[in-house]
N, C-alpha and C positions, 0 to 999 in steps of 0.2 A: 635803215639798220637791219642787219641780218644776223641770225643766230642759228646754229645747227641743232640746238635743243628743239625737238619736235613740238614741245608745248610752248616754247617761246620763239615763235616764228617771226619772220621779217615783217609781215603785215599785221601783226597782232594789234598794235595800237590803231592802225587804220581801220580795223574791223569793228572797233568800238563805235557803234552807230550813233549813239547820243553824243552831243557836244561835250567836251571835257567840262567837268563840274566846277562849281565855285571853289574858292580858295580852301575852305575848311573841309571840302570833300574830295580833295585830290590826293593822289598817291605821293608819299614822301619816303625818303630813304629810311628814316627812323621807324616809320610805320611798317615798312617792309621788313626791316630787321626784327621788329617785335613779332610780326606774324610768322616769319621764318623760324624764329626760336620756338614759338609755340607749336608749330607743326612738327619740328624736330623732337620736342618734348613728348608730344602725343605718340609719335612713332616709337620712341624709346620706351614709353610706358607700356604700350601693348606688346612690344618685343620682350620686355622684361617679364611681363605676365606669362607669356608662353614659355620663356626660359625657366622661370621658377616652377611652373606647373609640370614640366616634363624633365627637368634636370635630374639625372640619376634614375630615371624611370627604366624599369625592366621591360616595358612594352612600348618601344618607340613608335610602333605603328600608329598609336593614338595621336602622334604628333602630326601626321600627314593630313588629316582632314582640316586641321587648323591652318596648316601651310597653304593648302589648296584654296580654302575659303579666303585667306588673305591675298593670295595671288590673283584669283579670279575677281574677287570684290575690288581689290586695288586697281586692276585693269579697267573694270567698269567705271569706277570713280574717276580714273585718269582720263578716260575717253569723254565722260560727261563734262569734266572740268575743262578739257581742251575745246570742246564744241560749244559749251555754255559757260563762258568765262564769268558772266555776271552771277553765276551760282557758286563761284569758288569760295565765298565765305562759309558755305555749308559743305560743299563737296571736297574741298581741300583738306579740312580736318578729318572727314570720313576716310579719305584716301590715306592719310597718315596713320590712322588707327588700323586700317585693314592691312596696309603694307607692313606695319610693325609686326603683325601676326606672322607674315611670311618671313620677314627678316629674323625674327626670334627663332623660328624653326630652322632656317638655313644656318644661322650662327651656332645653334646647338649641335647640329649634325657635324659641322666642321670642327667644333670644339671637342666633340667625342672622338673624332678621328685624329685630330692634331691639337693636343692640349696647349692652351696658351695662345692659339692663333687669333682668337676673336679680339683679345686685348691689343694685340699687335696691329690688326687690321683697323680697329677703331683709332688708335694712335696715329697710324699712317694717313688715314682719311682726314682727320681734323688737322694734322700737321700739313698735309697738302693744301687743304682749304685755306689755312692761315697764310702759308707761304705765297700762294697764288693771289690772295687778296692784297698782300703787301706789294707783290710785284705789279699788280694791276694799278693800285693806288699810286705807286711810284712811277707809273707810265714807262716801265722798262720793256713792256710788251705793248705794241701798238695794234689796236683792233681795227685793221684795215679790211677792205672788201675782199682782198686776196686771202687774208688770214681767215676770214669767216668762210669763204668758199672752200678753202683747203680742209678746215675742220669739218665742215658740212659733208664734204665728199668722203672723208675718212669715217665719219660717224655712220653715214649711209652704207658704206661697204661693210662695216662691222655688223650693222643690223641685218644685212642680207646674209652674212655668214652664219649668224646665230639663228636666223629664220630657217636657213637650209638645214642646219644641224638639228633643229627642233622637228622639222618635217621628216627628215631621214630617220629620226629616232622612232617614229611610229612604225617604221619598217625594219627596226632593229639593225640599222646601218649606222656605224660609227664613223665620223670623220677622223681620219688618222692624224696623229701628231699634235694637232692644234690644242686639244684638251688633255694632253698627257704631260708627264713631267720631264720630257726631253727638252733639248735646247730649242727646238722649233716651238714647242708649246709654251715655254717660258718666254721666248722672244715675242710670241704673239700676245701673251698677257701683258708684257711691258708696253707693247705698242698700244693696246687697248687702254691701258692706264694713262698713257700720255694723252691720248685723244679725249678720254673722259675728263682729265684734268684741264685740258684746253677748253672744254665745254664750260667749265666753271668761269673762266675768263670771259667768255661770251655771255654767260648769265649775269655776271657783274655789270657788263656793259649794257645789257638789256635793262636791268634794274635802274641804273643811273640815268639812262635815257628816258625811261618811263617817268621817273620823278621830275626830270628836267622839263618834260613836255606836259606835265600836269595831268597825267592819266587819271581816270576815275579811281575812287578809293578802293574799289574791290580788286583792282590790279595788285594791291599789296598782297592779298591772299594768293592771287594767281601767280605772281612772281615768286612768292615763297614756295608754292607748289612746284614750280619749274625747277627751282634751286634744289628742293628736296629730291626730286627725280634724279638729278645729276649726282647728288651725294650718295644716294642709295646705289646707283650704278657703280660709282667709284669704290664704295665699301665692298660690294660683292666681288668686284674685280681684284681687290687686294686680298680677299679671302682665297680666291682661286689661285692667285700667284703664290701666296704663302703656302698653300696646300701643295702646289707643284714642287716648290722648293723643298718642302719636307719629304716628299716622295723620293727625292734624289739622294737623301741621306742614307 
């Protein structure tokens, strides 16, 4: 089983060195749903805290330390969780809380520039999640090896583009068109959103396979963490697309 989500890799279950646990200590679908909901609630809680703290503030520069702490701390926790999966019952909640600080700040900045955009992005994110879950459960989309390979290749290409953009930013070089409100920029955002959405399908497949194979109980936290990573990506991309569309008005 392969997935393009970098934290839900093809050999994730094979890397669990200990034999799969007894019946009461195995990963289940319901347990994963519960852990995922808790992680999402933690992220929303910390995001709401940042929002309330700085909403209407006349000194938005005070927001940036919170955002940077969330981004860097979230990255560290994400890396730790990826390489130490058995720590995920602790590191996944910490990731959610830290990432919430960043998401709260990003949302506030977008809302200040484009009023109403956050509520739209939230609705589109959860709407996409629900729609793809129904599609996956209905088996309207078959998760084949070619499907996984295509999504993995597209995800890797997007990552390289964003990495290049980030590196060039240190030299004050802007990549033209892609991050602007023109047709090319909007088309690129739509492409990224499709790829992010398809990653959700692969995440569902990963979770289902893990439960079927009786993975250790801590994989419920790890799978919830991987799903949250994809949801955060999808939400931020919706913010970017909606912002570009507003710029064209």
